[in-house]
N, C-alpha and C positions, 0 to 999 in steps of 0.2 A: 434590392432595387431601391434607389433613393428618389426617383421621380419617374412617373409614367411618361410615355411618349405623347407628343402632341402633333398637330398638323405640321409644325415647323421644327420640332426637335425629336431626336431619338430618345429611347428609354435610357435613363442614366442609372448606373450601378456602382456600388462600392463594395469592397470586400467585407465579409463578416469579421469582426474583431474578436480575438481570443478572449474568453473560452467558448465562443460560439462557432458554428459551422453552418454550411448550407449544402444540402444534398439535392436541392431542386433548382438552385440558382435564383430563387425568388425570396426566400425567407431565411433569416438567421435563427438558429435553434441553439439552446444551451447545451453544453456538454456537462450535464449534471447527473448522469446515470451512474450506477454502481461501478466503481473502478474506471471511470471515464474522465479524460481531461483533454485540453487542446492548448498548445503553446504557440500556435501560428495563426496569423491573420489570413483570411481567405481560404480556410480549410474546407474540404468537402466531407469530412467525417471526423469523429472524435478518436483519440488514441486510447488504448487500454493500458493501464499500469502493469509493470512487470511483477512477478511473484516477489513478495517481501516488501512491496511498496504500496502506498495509498495515494489518492489524489490530494493535492494541496487543498486547503479550505476554499480557495477561489477557483479551483479546477483549471488553473493555468499551468500546472506542472504536476510532478510526482515527487514523493519524498519517501525515504527509507523508514521502515518501522525501527525503533530503537532496540538495542540489545535488551533481552528480558521479555521481548514480545515477538509476534510474528503476524503475518496475514496470509491466508490461503484463498481469500476471495477478493482482494484488492479494494475492499470497502473501508475497513477499520483495522487498526492494530489491536491485537488481543494479547493479554498477558499469558505467559506460559504458566498455567495454574494446575495442570494435571500432575498427579503424583510422580515425583522424580524428574520433572521436565524443566528445561532451561533453554535459553538462547544466548550464545556468547558473541554474537555479531549483529551489527545493524543490517537491516534488509533481509531478515530470515523469512523463509516461506513456511517453515515448520519448526517445532521445538525439538531439541535433542533430548535423549534420555540419559540420565547419569549412569555411568558404568559401574560395575562391581567394585566395591571399595571406596566409592565416592557418593556424595549427595549434592543437590543443587545449592548454590549460595542463597542467602535469604532474599536477595534482590533478583534472583532467577537469571543472572547475567553470566553464570558459569557454574562449574562444579568444583568441589573441594574434597580432598582426601579425608576419609574417616580418621579420627584420632586413634592413637595406639590403644589396643584393647577393645575396639569397636569395629563393626563390620557392616557392610551393605552388600546385598546380592545384586544390586543395581535397580534402578527405577524407583527408588524410595526417597522420601524427603528427609529422613533422619537415619542415622547410623544406629545399629542395635548392639547390645552387649552380648 
């Protein structure tokens, strides 16, 4: 609401501007909750990011987590740090596990075959002799 009604005029309203919303028609509220964003003016609710995405810093959109990371909560991108884990694509909702005979690359953006004479049973950061 931009102006109350008076004896001679009706109440005046204008839409809430993204990233805000109004669920009561009276006040604009921020879409700043975990995993929430809004990219439309006049919205009645916030949107929730998809798996593998997080809200942009201004909460006016969503962006994919980069390869080597993931998000399972829509709040922040997390690096694939667990033993033998990697993410080879943008927008991952979880990390993959290196398969037998492979290990994750140092940047956690893929997996690479163990060199000749070394092996991996899978899920390890390094190849063994």
